[in-house]
Short mmCIF file of the C-alpha atoms (twelve columns), coordinates in Angstrom:
data_MODEL
# 
_entry.id   MODEL 
# 
loop_
_atom_site.group_PDB 
_atom_site.id 
_atom_site.type_symbol 
_atom_site.label_atom_id 
_atom_site.label_alt_id 
_atom_site.label_comp_id 
_atom_site.label_asym_id 
_atom_site.label_seq_id 
_atom_site.Cartn_x 
_atom_site.Cartn_y 
_atom_site.Cartn_z 
_atom_site.pdbx_PDB_model_num 
ATOM 1   C CA . MET A 1   -31.621 -9.258  -21.412 1 
ATOM 2   C CA . GLU A 2   -29.608 -6.518  -19.654 1 
ATOM 3   C CA . ASN A 3   -25.890 -6.656  -20.312 1 
ATOM 4   C CA . ARG A 4   -24.288 -6.853  -16.870 1 
ATOM 5   C CA . THR A 5   -20.863 -5.304  -16.443 1 
ATOM 6   C CA . HIS A 6   -20.160 -6.215  -12.822 1 
ATOM 7   C CA . GLU A 7   -19.680 -9.316  -10.725 1 
ATOM 8   C CA . TYR A 8   -22.647 -11.417 -9.615  1 
ATOM 9   C CA . GLU A 9   -22.997 -14.853 -8.037  1 
ATOM 10  C CA . TYR A 10  -23.047 -17.899 -10.302 1 
ATOM 11  C CA . GLY A 11  -26.552 -19.389 -10.176 1 
ATOM 12  C CA . GLY A 12  -26.232 -22.305 -12.564 1 
ATOM 13  C CA . LEU A 13  -25.801 -26.014 -11.941 1 
ATOM 14  C CA . CYS A 14  -23.204 -26.640 -9.225  1 
ATOM 15  C CA . MET A 15  -23.404 -30.140 -7.756  1 
ATOM 16  C CA . ASN A 16  -21.491 -31.815 -4.966  1 
ATOM 17  C CA . GLY A 17  -18.390 -33.392 -6.495  1 
ATOM 18  C CA . PHE A 18  -18.480 -36.534 -4.363  1 
ATOM 19  C CA . ALA A 19  -22.027 -37.327 -5.488  1 
ATOM 20  C CA . MET A 20  -21.007 -36.910 -9.111  1 
ATOM 21  C CA . ILE A 21  -18.070 -39.272 -8.630  1 
ATOM 22  C CA . PHE A 22  -20.546 -42.106 -8.029  1 
ATOM 23  C CA . PHE A 23  -22.509 -41.148 -11.139 1 
ATOM 24  C CA . THR A 24  -19.481 -40.657 -13.403 1 
ATOM 25  C CA . PHE A 25  -17.094 -43.394 -12.357 1 
ATOM 26  C CA . ILE A 26  -19.459 -46.112 -11.069 1 
ATOM 27  C CA . LEU A 27  -22.939 -45.836 -12.563 1 
ATOM 28  C CA . ILE A 28  -22.037 -44.981 -16.172 1 
ATOM 29  C CA . PRO A 29  -19.244 -47.610 -16.547 1 
ATOM 30  C CA . ALA A 30  -21.616 -50.214 -15.034 1 
ATOM 31  C CA . LEU A 31  -24.317 -49.323 -17.603 1 
ATOM 32  C CA . ILE A 32  -21.829 -49.547 -20.452 1 
ATOM 33  C CA . ILE A 33  -20.667 -52.993 -19.363 1 
ATOM 34  C CA . THR A 34  -24.268 -54.198 -18.879 1 
ATOM 35  C CA . ILE A 35  -25.384 -52.984 -22.314 1 
ATOM 36  C CA . LEU A 36  -22.452 -54.557 -24.080 1 
ATOM 37  C CA . SER A 37  -22.854 -57.908 -22.294 1 
ATOM 38  C CA . LEU A 38  -26.660 -58.295 -22.630 1 
ATOM 39  C CA . TRP A 39  -27.496 -56.800 -26.009 1 
ATOM 40  C CA . ALA A 40  -24.379 -57.244 -28.077 1 
ATOM 41  C CA . GLU A 41  -25.526 -60.517 -29.636 1 
ATOM 42  C CA . SER A 42  -29.194 -59.673 -30.343 1 
ATOM 43  C CA . ALA A 43  -28.874 -55.967 -31.256 1 
ATOM 44  C CA . PRO A 44  -25.234 -55.042 -31.810 1 
ATOM 45  C CA . VAL A 45  -25.829 -51.691 -33.541 1 
ATOM 46  C CA . PRO A 46  -28.159 -50.129 -30.902 1 
ATOM 47  C CA . SER A 47  -25.958 -51.436 -28.103 1 
ATOM 48  C CA . ILE A 48  -22.864 -49.914 -29.686 1 
ATOM 49  C CA . ILE A 49  -24.651 -46.571 -30.180 1 
ATOM 50  C CA . ALA A 50  -25.915 -46.590 -26.582 1 
ATOM 51  C CA . SER A 51  -22.449 -47.468 -25.311 1 
ATOM 52  C CA . ALA A 52  -20.898 -44.665 -27.375 1 
ATOM 53  C CA . VAL A 53  -23.367 -42.136 -25.973 1 
ATOM 54  C CA . LEU A 54  -22.706 -43.295 -22.415 1 
ATOM 55  C CA . PHE A 55  -18.943 -43.136 -23.033 1 
ATOM 56  C CA . LEU A 56  -19.282 -39.551 -24.315 1 
ATOM 57  C CA . ILE A 57  -21.268 -38.642 -21.178 1 
ATOM 58  C CA . PHE A 58  -18.536 -40.262 -19.107 1 
ATOM 59  C CA . ILE A 59  -15.843 -38.150 -20.802 1 
ATOM 60  C CA . LEU A 60  -17.842 -34.942 -20.333 1 
ATOM 61  C CA . GLY A 61  -18.538 -35.839 -16.730 1 
ATOM 62  C CA . CYS A 62  -14.826 -36.101 -16.001 1 
ATOM 63  C CA . VAL A 63  -14.230 -32.504 -17.142 1 
ATOM 64  C CA . GLY A 64  -16.582 -30.637 -14.796 1 
ATOM 65  C CA . TYR A 65  -14.818 -31.246 -11.448 1 
ATOM 66  C CA . PHE A 66  -12.935 -28.587 -9.526  1 
ATOM 67  C CA . VAL A 67  -11.747 -27.937 -5.969  1 
ATOM 68  C CA . GLN A 68  -12.018 -24.441 -4.491  1 
ATOM 69  C CA . GLU A 69  -10.290 -23.262 -1.326  1 
ATOM 70  C CA . PRO A 70  -11.246 -20.328 0.936   1 
ATOM 71  C CA . ASN A 71  -10.606 -16.883 -0.583  1 
ATOM 72  C CA . GLU A 72  -10.654 -18.245 -4.121  1 
ATOM 73  C CA . ALA A 73  -13.164 -17.679 -6.904  1 
ATOM 74  C CA . ARG A 74  -13.994 -19.110 -10.317 1 
ATOM 75  C CA . VAL A 75  -15.284 -16.842 -13.095 1 
ATOM 76  C CA . MET A 76  -17.723 -18.928 -15.149 1 
ATOM 77  C CA . ILE A 77  -17.847 -18.262 -18.905 1 
ATOM 78  C CA . PHE A 78  -20.287 -20.103 -21.176 1 
ATOM 79  C CA . PHE A 79  -19.112 -19.844 -24.807 1 
ATOM 80  C CA . GLY A 80  -17.826 -16.299 -24.289 1 
ATOM 81  C CA . LYS A 81  -20.686 -15.090 -22.096 1 
ATOM 82  C CA . TYR A 82  -20.165 -14.260 -18.433 1 
ATOM 83  C CA . ALA A 83  -22.280 -16.625 -16.327 1 
ATOM 84  C CA . GLY A 84  -21.336 -15.449 -12.830 1 
ATOM 85  C CA . THR A 85  -18.640 -15.946 -10.214 1 
ATOM 86  C CA . CYS A 86  -18.535 -18.977 -7.931  1 
ATOM 87  C CA . ARG A 87  -17.123 -18.261 -4.455  1 
ATOM 88  C CA . LYS A 88  -18.245 -21.499 -2.795  1 
ATOM 89  C CA . VAL A 89  -15.659 -23.553 -0.935  1 
ATOM 90  C CA . GLY A 90  -15.383 -27.294 -1.488  1 
ATOM 91  C CA . TYR A 91  -15.428 -29.969 -4.195  1 
ATOM 92  C CA . PHE A 92  -17.945 -29.335 -7.014  1 
ATOM 93  C CA . TRP A 93  -19.054 -30.404 -10.447 1 
ATOM 94  C CA . VAL A 94  -20.443 -27.917 -12.977 1 
ATOM 95  C CA . ASN A 95  -21.414 -27.859 -16.626 1 
ATOM 96  C CA . PRO A 96  -18.304 -29.146 -18.464 1 
ATOM 97  C CA . PHE A 97  -18.860 -26.589 -21.253 1 
ATOM 98  C CA . LEU A 98  -18.207 -23.742 -18.800 1 
ATOM 99  C CA . SER A 99  -14.777 -22.148 -18.846 1 
ATOM 100 C CA . ARG A 100 -13.577 -21.605 -15.282 1 
ATOM 101 C CA . ARG A 101 -10.964 -18.922 -14.655 1 
ATOM 102 C CA . LYS A 102 -9.426  -19.183 -11.218 1 
ATOM 103 C CA . LEU A 103 -8.731  -16.061 -9.140  1 
ATOM 104 C CA . SER A 104 -7.119  -15.684 -5.734  1 
ATOM 105 C CA . LEU A 105 -8.965  -13.239 -3.440  1 
ATOM 106 C CA . ARG A 106 -6.278  -13.360 -0.782  1 
ATOM 107 C CA . ILE A 107 -4.605  -10.213 0.553   1 
ATOM 108 C CA . ARG A 108 -1.232  -9.393  -1.012  1 
ATOM 109 C CA . ASN A 109 1.675   -7.117  -0.134  1 
ATOM 110 C CA . MET A 110 3.658   -5.026  -2.578  1 
ATOM 111 C CA . ASP A 111 6.782   -3.010  -1.808  1 
ATOM 112 C CA . ILE A 112 7.006   -0.055  -4.208  1 
ATOM 113 C CA . GLU A 113 10.672  0.817   -4.704  1 
ATOM 114 C CA . PRO A 114 11.588  4.475   -3.997  1 
ATOM 115 C CA . ILE A 115 11.092  6.748   -6.988  1 
ATOM 116 C CA . LYS A 116 12.399  10.267  -7.596  1 
ATOM 117 C CA . VAL A 117 9.601   12.860  -7.485  1 
ATOM 118 C CA . ASN A 118 9.480   16.647  -7.156  1 
ATOM 119 C CA . ASP A 119 7.627   17.912  -4.099  1 
ATOM 120 C CA . LYS A 120 5.374   20.984  -3.958  1 
ATOM 121 C CA . ILE A 121 8.238   23.482  -4.054  1 
ATOM 122 C CA . GLY A 122 10.244  21.585  -6.663  1 
ATOM 123 C CA . ASN A 123 12.760  19.751  -4.482  1 
ATOM 124 C CA . PRO A 124 13.613  16.258  -5.802  1 
ATOM 125 C CA . VAL A 125 12.856  13.602  -3.190  1 
ATOM 126 C CA . LEU A 126 13.029  9.825   -3.067  1 
ATOM 127 C CA . ILE A 127 9.777   8.300   -1.842  1 
ATOM 128 C CA . GLY A 128 8.585   4.708   -1.546  1 
ATOM 129 C CA . MET A 129 5.568   2.931   -0.083  1 
ATOM 130 C CA . VAL A 130 4.028   -0.393  0.885   1 
ATOM 131 C CA . LEU A 131 0.660   -1.544  -0.499  1 
ATOM 132 C CA . VAL A 132 -1.794  -4.091  0.873   1 
ATOM 133 C CA . TRP A 133 -4.299  -4.964  -1.853  1 
ATOM 134 C CA . LYS A 134 -6.652  -7.651  -3.150  1 
ATOM 135 C CA . ILE A 135 -9.118  -8.438  -5.945  1 
ATOM 136 C CA . LYS A 136 -12.574 -6.955  -5.341  1 
ATOM 137 C CA . ASP A 137 -14.552 -7.385  -8.604  1 
ATOM 138 C CA . THR A 138 -13.687 -10.574 -10.501 1 
ATOM 139 C CA . TYR A 139 -15.653 -9.493  -13.595 1 
ATOM 140 C CA . LYS A 140 -13.487 -6.404  -14.130 1 
ATOM 141 C CA . VAL A 141 -10.266 -8.301  -13.471 1 
ATOM 142 C CA . VAL A 142 -11.047 -10.891 -16.140 1 
ATOM 143 C CA . PHE A 143 -12.836 -8.804  -18.766 1 
ATOM 144 C CA . ASP A 144 -11.583 -5.219  -18.329 1 
ATOM 145 C CA . LEU A 145 -7.854  -5.919  -18.158 1 
ATOM 146 C CA . ASP A 146 -5.846  -6.588  -21.300 1 
ATOM 147 C CA . SER A 147 -6.234  -10.167 -22.548 1 
ATOM 148 C CA . LYS A 148 -2.449  -10.569 -22.243 1 
ATOM 149 C CA . SER A 149 -3.008  -10.647 -18.488 1 
ATOM 150 C CA . LEU A 150 -4.635  -14.075 -18.800 1 
ATOM 151 C CA . GLY A 151 -2.433  -17.078 -18.217 1 
ATOM 152 C CA . ALA A 152 -2.231  -20.112 -20.450 1 
ATOM 153 C CA . THR A 153 -4.321  -22.236 -18.058 1 
ATOM 154 C CA . GLY A 154 -7.191  -19.747 -17.934 1 
ATOM 155 C CA . GLY A 155 -6.103  -18.140 -14.680 1 
ATOM 156 C CA . ILE A 156 -4.826  -14.623 -14.247 1 
ATOM 157 C CA . ASN A 157 -1.184  -13.850 -14.956 1 
ATOM 158 C CA . GLN A 158 -0.072  -12.618 -11.541 1 
ATOM 159 C CA . GLY A 159 2.963   -10.844 -12.956 1 
ATOM 160 C CA . ALA A 160 0.831   -8.775  -15.335 1 
ATOM 161 C CA . LEU A 161 -1.653  -8.015  -12.557 1 
ATOM 162 C CA . GLU A 162 1.095   -6.817  -10.219 1 
ATOM 163 C CA . LYS A 163 2.609   -4.728  -13.024 1 
ATOM 164 C CA . PHE A 164 -0.721  -2.922  -13.472 1 
ATOM 165 C CA . VAL A 165 -0.941  -2.242  -9.715  1 
ATOM 166 C CA . ARG A 166 2.658   -1.004  -9.621  1 
ATOM 167 C CA . ILE A 167 2.226   1.411   -12.552 1 
ATOM 168 C CA . GLN A 168 -1.000  2.909   -11.206 1 
ATOM 169 C CA . SER A 169 0.462   3.173   -7.695  1 
ATOM 170 C CA . ASP A 170 3.523   5.015   -9.016  1 
ATOM 171 C CA . ALA A 171 1.263   7.495   -10.815 1 
ATOM 172 C CA . ALA A 172 -0.829  8.099   -7.682  1 
ATOM 173 C CA . LEU A 173 2.311   8.493   -5.557  1 
ATOM 174 C CA . ARG A 174 3.675   11.144  -7.928  1 
ATOM 175 C CA . GLU A 175 0.362   12.998  -7.831  1 
ATOM 176 C CA . VAL A 176 0.141   13.025  -4.027  1 
ATOM 177 C CA . THR A 177 3.797   14.002  -3.555  1 
ATOM 178 C CA . GLY A 178 3.353   17.029  -5.799  1 
ATOM 179 C CA . HIS A 179 0.765   18.513  -3.400  1 
ATOM 180 C CA . PHE A 180 3.052   18.651  -0.332  1 
ATOM 181 C CA . ALA A 181 6.465   19.991  0.568   1 
ATOM 182 C CA . TYR A 182 9.054   17.672  2.051   1 
ATOM 183 C CA . ASP A 183 9.485   19.765  5.196   1 
ATOM 184 C CA . GLN A 184 8.615   23.143  6.687   1 
ATOM 185 C CA . THR A 185 10.393  26.197  5.240   1 
ATOM 186 C CA . ASP A 186 10.713  29.791  6.450   1 
ATOM 187 C CA . ALA A 187 8.038   30.919  3.978   1 
ATOM 188 C CA . SER A 188 5.571   28.078  4.646   1 
ATOM 189 C CA . ASP A 189 2.535   28.102  6.894   1 
ATOM 190 C CA . PRO A 190 3.342   26.499  10.280  1 
ATOM 191 C CA . ASP A 191 0.071   24.531  10.076  1 
ATOM 192 C CA . GLU A 192 0.761   23.241  6.556   1 
ATOM 193 C CA . ILE A 193 0.966   19.450  6.205   1 
ATOM 194 C CA . THR A 194 4.281   18.140  4.894   1 
ATOM 195 C CA . LEU A 195 5.477   14.769  3.663   1 
ATOM 196 C CA . ARG A 196 7.758   14.426  6.661   1 
ATOM 197 C CA . ASP A 197 5.132   14.931  9.366   1 
ATOM 198 C CA . GLY A 198 1.879   14.304  7.441   1 
ATOM 199 C CA . GLY A 199 1.668   10.707  8.618   1 
ATOM 200 C CA . THR A 200 -1.923  9.453   8.623   1 
ATOM 201 C CA . THR A 201 -3.236  12.282  6.434   1 
ATOM 202 C CA . ILE A 202 -0.752  11.529  3.640   1 
ATOM 203 C CA . ASN A 203 -1.416  7.781   3.847   1 
ATOM 204 C CA . GLU A 204 -5.199  8.222   3.701   1 
ATOM 205 C CA . LEU A 205 -4.959  10.527  0.679   1 
ATOM 206 C CA . LEU A 206 -2.579  8.121   -1.031  1 
ATOM 207 C CA . GLU A 207 -4.911  5.186   -0.373  1 
ATOM 208 C CA . ARG A 208 -7.878  7.088   -1.819  1 
ATOM 209 C CA . LYS A 209 -5.987  8.128   -4.970  1 
ATOM 210 C CA . ILE A 210 -4.748  4.604   -5.635  1 
ATOM 211 C CA . ASN A 211 -8.231  3.137   -5.143  1 
ATOM 212 C CA . GLU A 212 -9.611  5.611   -7.690  1 
ATOM 213 C CA . ARG A 213 -7.123  4.316   -10.248 1 
ATOM 214 C CA . LEU A 214 -7.459  0.595   -9.445  1 
ATOM 215 C CA . ALA A 215 -11.273 0.580   -9.348  1 
ATOM 216 C CA . MET A 216 -11.374 0.378   -13.152 1 
ATOM 217 C CA . ALA A 217 -9.762  -3.071  -12.956 1 
ATOM 218 C CA . GLY A 218 -11.729 -4.402  -9.978  1 
ATOM 219 C CA . LEU A 219 -8.865  -4.090  -7.493  1 
ATOM 220 C CA . GLU A 220 -8.924  -2.607  -3.986  1 
ATOM 221 C CA . VAL A 221 -6.185  -1.169  -1.778  1 
ATOM 222 C CA . ILE A 222 -6.701  -1.997  1.899   1 
ATOM 223 C CA . GLU A 223 -3.731  0.010   3.137   1 
ATOM 224 C CA . ALA A 224 -1.106  2.297   1.604   1 
ATOM 225 C CA . ARG A 225 1.642   3.867   3.685   1 
ATOM 226 C CA . LEU A 226 4.966   5.571   3.040   1 
ATOM 227 C CA . ASN A 227 7.976   3.523   4.118   1 
ATOM 228 C CA . TYR A 228 10.823  5.581   2.641   1 
ATOM 229 C CA . LEU A 229 11.322  9.337   2.408   1 
ATOM 230 C CA . ALA A 230 14.559  11.214  1.742   1 
ATOM 231 C CA . TYR A 231 15.979  14.032  -0.326  1 
ATOM 232 C CA . ALA A 232 17.499  13.027  -3.646  1 
ATOM 233 C CA . PRO A 233 21.305  12.568  -3.510  1 
ATOM 234 C CA . GLU A 234 22.027  15.723  -5.529  1 
ATOM 235 C CA . ILE A 235 20.522  18.019  -2.857  1 
ATOM 236 C CA . ALA A 236 20.776  15.835  0.243   1 
ATOM 237 C CA . ALA A 237 24.052  17.426  1.453   1 
ATOM 238 C CA . VAL A 238 22.719  20.975  1.002   1 
ATOM 239 C CA . MET A 239 19.465  20.178  2.802   1 
ATOM 240 C CA . LEU A 240 21.391  18.518  5.632   1 
ATOM 241 C CA . ARG A 241 23.413  21.691  6.165   1 
ATOM 242 C CA . ARG A 242 20.205  23.708  6.099   1 
ATOM 243 C CA . GLN A 243 18.658  21.490  8.765   1 
ATOM 244 C CA . GLN A 244 21.812  21.704  10.875  1 
ATOM 245 C CA . ALA A 245 21.826  25.513  10.591  1 
ATOM 246 C CA . SER A 246 18.174  25.652  11.560  1 
ATOM 247 C CA . ALA A 247 18.846  23.436  14.584  1 
ATOM 248 C CA . ILE A 248 21.810  25.612  15.649  1 
ATOM 249 C CA . ILE A 249 19.728  28.791  15.375  1 
ATOM 250 C CA . THR A 250 16.942  27.258  17.435  1 
ATOM 251 C CA . ALA A 251 19.424  26.143  20.086  1 
ATOM 252 C CA . ARG A 252 21.054  29.586  20.197  1 
ATOM 253 C CA . GLU A 253 17.665  31.228  20.688  1 
ATOM 254 C CA . LYS A 254 17.036  29.022  23.713  1 
ATOM 255 C CA . ILE A 255 20.486  29.747  25.134  1 
ATOM 256 C CA . VAL A 256 20.119  33.519  24.753  1 
ATOM 257 C CA . GLU A 257 16.624  33.443  26.217  1 
ATOM 258 C CA . GLY A 258 17.883  31.542  29.267  1 
ATOM 259 C CA . ALA A 259 20.953  33.775  29.644  1 
ATOM 260 C CA . VAL A 260 18.895  36.984  29.602  1 
ATOM 261 C CA . SER A 261 16.559  35.514  32.212  1 
ATOM 262 C CA . MET A 262 19.495  34.589  34.463  1 
ATOM 263 C CA . VAL A 263 21.120  38.042  34.111  1 
ATOM 264 C CA . GLU A 264 17.842  39.717  34.986  1 
ATOM 265 C CA . MET A 265 17.469  37.489  38.036  1 
ATOM 266 C CA . ALA A 266 21.057  38.237  39.163  1 
ATOM 267 C CA . LEU A 267 20.587  42.009  38.936  1 
ATOM 268 C CA . ASP A 268 17.282  41.855  40.817  1 
ATOM 269 C CA . ARG A 269 18.786  39.863  43.686  1 
ATOM 270 C CA . ILE A 270 21.813  42.148  43.959  1 
ATOM 271 C CA . GLU A 271 19.538  45.158  44.245  1 
ATOM 272 C CA . LYS A 272 17.090  43.532  46.686  1 
ATOM 273 C CA . LYS A 273 19.818  42.282  49.054  1 
ATOM 274 C CA . ASP A 274 21.768  45.544  48.690  1 
ATOM 275 C CA . ILE A 275 25.001  43.665  48.081  1 
ATOM 276 C CA . VAL A 276 26.618  46.423  46.072  1 
ATOM 277 C CA . LYS A 277 25.574  49.673  44.489  1 
ATOM 278 C CA . LEU A 278 25.870  49.541  40.710  1 
ATOM 279 C CA . ASP A 279 25.549  52.491  38.369  1 
ATOM 280 C CA . ASN A 280 24.423  52.066  34.766  1 
ATOM 281 C CA . GLU A 281 27.984  51.713  33.453  1 
ATOM 282 C CA . LYS A 282 28.796  48.901  35.905  1 
ATOM 283 C CA . LYS A 283 25.457  47.193  35.215  1 
ATOM 284 C CA . ALA A 284 26.239  47.249  31.492  1 
ATOM 285 C CA . ALA A 285 29.676  45.742  32.108  1 
ATOM 286 C CA . MET A 286 28.209  43.078  34.382  1 
ATOM 287 C CA . VAL A 287 25.495  42.201  31.863  1 
ATOM 288 C CA . SER A 288 28.122  41.941  29.127  1 
ATOM 289 C CA . ASN A 289 30.337  39.657  31.193  1 
ATOM 290 C CA . LEU A 290 27.453  37.404  32.290  1 
ATOM 291 C CA . LEU A 291 26.146  37.028  28.733  1 
ATOM 292 C CA . VAL A 292 29.626  36.101  27.544  1 
ATOM 293 C CA . VAL A 293 29.933  33.468  30.259  1 
ATOM 294 C CA . LEU A 294 26.454  32.024  29.732  1 
ATOM 295 C CA . CYS A 295 26.342  32.087  25.917  1 
ATOM 296 C CA . THR A 296 29.846  31.004  24.965  1 
ATOM 297 C CA . ASP A 297 30.590  27.424  23.889  1 
ATOM 298 C CA . GLU A 298 34.116  27.479  25.338  1 
ATOM 299 C CA . PRO A 299 35.053  27.443  29.054  1 
ATOM 300 C CA . VAL A 300 35.607  30.950  30.402  1 
ATOM 301 C CA . THR A 301 38.682  31.799  32.533  1 
ATOM 302 C CA . PRO A 302 37.728  34.211  35.312  1 
ATOM 303 C CA . THR A 303 39.885  37.324  35.831  1 
ATOM 304 C CA . LEU A 304 40.241  38.964  39.229  1 
ATOM 305 C CA . ASN A 305 40.669  42.710  39.490  1 
ATOM 306 C CA . THR A 306 43.383  43.318  42.147  1 
ATOM 307 C CA . ALA A 307 43.740  47.036  41.616  1 
ATOM 308 C CA . SER A 308 43.257  49.075  44.822  1 
ATOM 309 C CA . GLY A 309 41.802  52.041  43.041  1 
ATOM 310 C CA . GLN A 310 44.382  54.395  44.724  1 
ATOM 311 C CA . SER A 311 47.190  56.232  42.966  1 
# 
């Protein structure tokens, strides 16, 4: 028979639990009482043997019950052999010799604390993310993870499972961060994606990388997104000054561009309306004065020339 290494539906005996309650707790005890009362005097040995067999069946019948809620699963194991996964919802009775390991298929959140990572150009940054994940393949979760992940009751140790997800997510986050710069630099391509403005592209790549790592354990990431991004403390002050300088330069460029446009407009109107005749020397002085007035950060005090121009 082919050795299956993936999840498949349990196809063995799985009876309605309420029907089995009648059989286990009503029919069998009634048979035991009847046998002991009718045949004890005439055939004590056969009646005792029959009663013992029925009592053993009663004990075994009490073991096979379980209740399963929505988004839960039971991994069935028959003396060490995988027998399938039961995803049915309700109250059931199965072979009492089956081991049943309970798994929750519900969606879970995980907040990955910020870790220090070097970006593409070597700057240390603090980056954190939020994961939304769930169990996808119950076979791999039970049989491919370390046996220490199994709890004492046969279920999965949730702490060990979350530790595996956290370690693999940290590794994927470090890998993705190393492919992008934190922010645009003077030498970078203007169209290059960065951690700061990558948004959906970064999240999709991160989700794909984490899924590649978690697939080996039967886990699936539904969503992965960055929720914290900052420079590491040792360079945060320097990078803040750099950003401030860049903002000041950009603002100055806008101011100068607007001032030049206004000076040009003023000279054109003076010439068109023939307000005053200006030679090149006076135009240069006027341009200089207007640029000082328009580009300075401090209020300018006007000065009136009262000289008559006569000796």
